[in-house]
C-alpha positions as YAML, in Angstrom:
chain: A
units: angstrom
residues:
- id: 1
  name: UNK
  ca: [-18.60, 10.69, 3.62]
- id: 2
  name: UNK
  ca: [-15.26, 11.90, 3.26]
- id: 3
  name: UNK
  ca: [-13.73, 9.36, 4.68]
- id: 4
  name: UNK
  ca: [-15.68, 6.94, 1.91]
- id: 5
  name: UNK
  ca: [-14.05, 9.06, -0.52]
- id: 6
  name: UNK
  ca: [-10.71, 8.81, 0.53]
- id: 7
  name: UNK
  ca: [-10.84, 4.83, 1.16]
- id: 8
  name: UNK
  ca: [-11.72, 4.10, -2.29]
- id: 9
  name: UNK
  ca: [-9.13, 7.17, -3.35]
- id: 10
  name: UNK
  ca: [-6.45, 4.64, -1.59]
- id: 11
  name: UNK
  ca: [-7.84, 1.68, -2.65]
- id: 12
  name: UNK
  ca: [-7.72, 3.10, -6.56]
- id: 13
  name: UNK
  ca: [-4.20, 4.11, -6.18]
- id: 14
  name: UNK
  ca: [-3.11, 0.92, -4.51]
- id: 15
  name: UNK
  ca: [-4.59, -1.16, -7.34]
- id: 16
  name: UNK
  ca: [-2.72, 0.79, -9.62]
- id: 17
  name: UNK
  ca: [0.34, 0.55, -7.91]
- id: 18
  name: UNK
  ca: [0.07, -3.35, -8.19]
- id: 19
  name: UNK
  ca: [-0.01, -3.07, -12.28]
- id: 20
  name: UNK
  ca: [2.12, 0.24, -12.50]
- id: 21
  name: UNK
  ca: [5.51, -1.24, -10.93]
- id: 22
  name: UNK
  ca: [6.82, -3.90, -12.79]
- id: 23
  name: UNK
  ca: [8.19, -6.95, -11.53]
- id: 24
  name: UNK
  ca: [7.16, -10.45, -9.46]
- id: 25
  name: UNK
  ca: [3.57, -9.69, -9.26]
- id: 26
  name: UNK
  ca: [3.28, -13.75, -8.45]
- id: 27
  name: UNK
  ca: [4.74, -13.21, -4.95]
- id: 28
  name: UNK
  ca: [1.86, -11.52, -3.34]
- id: 29
  name: UNK
  ca: [-1.91, -10.87, -3.90]
- id: 30
  name: UNK
  ca: [-4.00, -8.93, -6.06]
- id: 31
  name: UNK
  ca: [-5.90, -7.51, -3.30]
- id: 32
  name: UNK
  ca: [-2.73, -6.34, -1.03]
- id: 33
  name: UNK
  ca: [-1.71, -3.12, -2.70]
- id: 34
  name: UNK
  ca: [-5.06, -1.74, -2.52]
- id: 35
  name: UNK
  ca: [-5.09, -2.77, 1.17]
- id: 36
  name: UNK
  ca: [-2.51, -1.26, 2.08]
- id: 37
  name: UNK
  ca: [-2.85, 1.58, 0.32]
- id: 38
  name: UNK
  ca: [-6.84, 2.15, 1.69]
- id: 39
  name: UNK
  ca: [-5.41, 1.36, 5.72]
- id: 40
  name: UNK
  ca: [-2.40, 3.81, 5.42]
- id: 41
  name: UNK
  ca: [-4.63, 6.10, 3.56]
- id: 42
  name: UNK
  ca: [-7.32, 6.03, 6.06]
- id: 43
  name: UNK
  ca: [-4.91, 6.11, 8.96]
- id: 44
  name: UNK
  ca: [-3.29, 9.37, 7.16]
- id: 45
  name: UNK
  ca: [-6.55, 10.75, 7.18]
- id: 46
  name: UNK
  ca: [-8.16, 10.09, 10.14]
- id: 47
  name: UNK
  ca: [-4.52, 11.58, 12.10]
- id: 48
  name: UNK
  ca: [-4.88, 14.69, 9.70]
- id: 49
  name: UNK
  ca: [-8.17, 15.08, 11.22]
- id: 50
  name: UNK
  ca: [-7.08, 14.78, 14.69]
- id: 51
  name: UNK
  ca: [-3.99, 16.92, 13.93]
- id: 52
  name: UNK
  ca: [-6.66, 20.15, 13.14]
- id: 53
  name: UNK
  ca: [-6.66, 20.03, 9.50]
- id: 54
  name: UNK
  ca: [-10.56, 20.37, 8.04]
- id: 55
  name: UNK
  ca: [-12.08, 17.33, 5.55]
- id: 56
  name: UNK
  ca: [-13.04, 20.49, 3.10]
- id: 57
  name: UNK
  ca: [-9.41, 21.72, 2.74]
- id: 58
  name: UNK
  ca: [-7.14, 20.89, -0.19]
- id: 59
  name: UNK
  ca: [-4.20, 19.57, 2.16]
- id: 60
  name: UNK
  ca: [-5.45, 16.89, 3.85]
- id: 61
  name: UNK
  ca: [-6.80, 15.45, 0.76]
- id: 62
  name: UNK
  ca: [-3.08, 15.68, -0.67]
- id: 63
  name: UNK
  ca: [-1.09, 14.57, 1.88]
- id: 64
  name: UNK
  ca: [-3.63, 11.45, 2.35]
- id: 65
  name: UNK
  ca: [-3.28, 10.61, -0.96]
- id: 66
  name: UNK
  ca: [-0.06, 10.68, -1.65]
- id: 67
  name: UNK
  ca: [1.48, 9.05, 1.48]
- id: 68
  name: UNK
  ca: [-1.29, 6.26, 0.55]
- id: 69
  name: UNK
  ca: [0.15, 5.97, -2.75]
- id: 70
  name: UNK
  ca: [3.73, 5.67, -1.49]
- id: 71
  name: UNK
  ca: [3.24, 3.15, 0.61]
- id: 72
  name: UNK
  ca: [1.03, 1.27, -2.18]
- id: 73
  name: UNK
  ca: [4.46, 1.53, -4.57]
- id: 74
  name: UNK
  ca: [6.75, 0.61, -1.25]
- id: 75
  name: UNK
  ca: [5.32, -3.11, -1.50]
- id: 76
  name: UNK
  ca: [6.03, -4.07, -4.99]
- id: 77
  name: UNK
  ca: [9.74, -2.66, -4.81]
- id: 78
  name: UNK
  ca: [10.46, -4.77, -0.88]
- id: 79
  name: UNK
  ca: [7.78, -7.63, -1.24]
- id: 80
  name: UNK
  ca: [9.15, -9.43, -3.88]
- id: 81
  name: UNK
  ca: [12.66, -9.54, -3.42]
- id: 82
  name: UNK
  ca: [12.12, -10.28, 0.59]
- id: 83
  name: UNK
  ca: [9.48, -13.10, -0.72]
- id: 84
  name: UNK
  ca: [11.98, -14.37, -3.07]
- id: 85
  name: UNK
  ca: [14.91, -14.95, -0.62]
- id: 86
  name: UNK
  ca: [12.96, -16.23, 2.35]
- id: 87
  name: UNK
  ca: [12.18, -19.06, -0.42]
- id: 88
  name: UNK
  ca: [15.46, -19.70, -1.41]
- id: 89
  name: UNK
  ca: [16.24, -20.01, 2.31]
- id: 90
  name: UNK
  ca: [13.41, -22.58, 3.00]
- id: 91
  name: UNK
  ca: [13.94, -24.58, -0.02]
- id: 92
  name: UNK
  ca: [18.16, -24.90, 1.19]
- id: 93
  name: UNK
  ca: [16.53, -25.42, 4.71]
- id: 94
  name: UNK
  ca: [14.13, -28.60, 2.91]
- id: 95
  name: UNK
  ca: [16.81, -29.95, 0.55]
- id: 96
  name: UNK
  ca: [19.63, -30.24, 3.32]
- id: 97
  name: UNK
  ca: [17.14, -32.69, 5.45]
...
């Protein structure tokens, strides 16, 4: 049950990251940041469980949600610039031909 709560928390953090970070939201889809937030948060949660942390401890929650939030915040900063550069490169290639 806790894994479900962690997944929802990661999705909400990812959704918030989409609207908190200003930038070109038209370069990626609405569900990308929530999906990344969910996946990273759940993966960190499971890894910490395997490492020996208990699900009722506070550290597993804090670490999982912070890492998921950091991954969700990295997407709006990195992806638009890379996408715009790739689009400009493709446009230059297609215009040349």
